[in-house]
N, C-alpha and C positions, 0 to 999 in steps of 0.2 A: 331898358329892355330892348328897344330898337337898336341900340348900339351893339348889344350882344349878338343879336340876330345878324346884323351887318357884318360883324367880325367873323362869325361862323361862316357866312356866305363867302366872304373874301378868302378865308382859309380854305374852303372847298375849291374855289377858283384857283388859288395859288397851288394847291396840292395837285389838281388835275393838270394844270399847265406844266408844273415842275415834273410830274410823273411822265407826261408825254415827252417832254424835253429830255428827261433822264433815259427813257427807253430808246429814244433816237441816238443819244450819245453812246449807250451801251452797244447798240447794234452797229454803229459806225466803228467803235473801238474793236468790236469782235471781228469786223472785216479788215481793219487796218493792222492789228497786232500780228497776225500770221505773215503779212507782207513785210512788216518791219523785221520780223525774225529772219525772213529770207534774205533781206538786205544786210543784216548783221552777220550772217553766216554765208558768205558768198561761195565758199568752196564746198558746201554741203547742200545737196538738193533734198530737202526733207521729204517731199512727196515721193520721190523715187525710192528713198531709203525705207520709207514706211511701206510702200508697195512691195519692196524686196523682202520685207519681214524683219527689218532691223528694229527690234523692240526698244533698244536703248534710245535711239533717236526719237521714236514715237513717244516714249515716256517723257523724255526731256522736253520735246516740243509741246506736248500736251500740258505738262506742268507749268512751263513758262507762260504759255498763252492763257491757261486757266487762271494763273495767279494775277496776270495783268487785267483780265476781265473782272475778277473778284475785286481787285484794288479799285478799278474804275467804278464798279457798282457801289462800293462803300463811300467813295467821294461823292457820287451823284446822290446817294441816299441822304447823306449829310446836308447837301445843298437843298434837297426837297424839304427836309425837316426844318432847315433854317427858314425857308420861305413860309412854311406853315406857322412857325413860331413868330415870324415877323408880322404875319397877317393878324395874329391873335393879340399882339401888343404885349 
């Protein structure tokens, strides 16, 4: 019985630490992906184009950045779940 309670306690600890670490990684990737897109497209200033009303650039930029953030979120969620499962044995 005490081993079960210990395992549940460790799974809570791992899920909290993994969740915090995951949130930090998603926030960092949300800040870095737009900068990466600016470096990959040196001849296009996305911010100026969006301000000028160029919807094609805005949609492309939004979709690429959104897809990268969703992809990172999926990977981080899998890592958090793996930590929880490892704590439960």
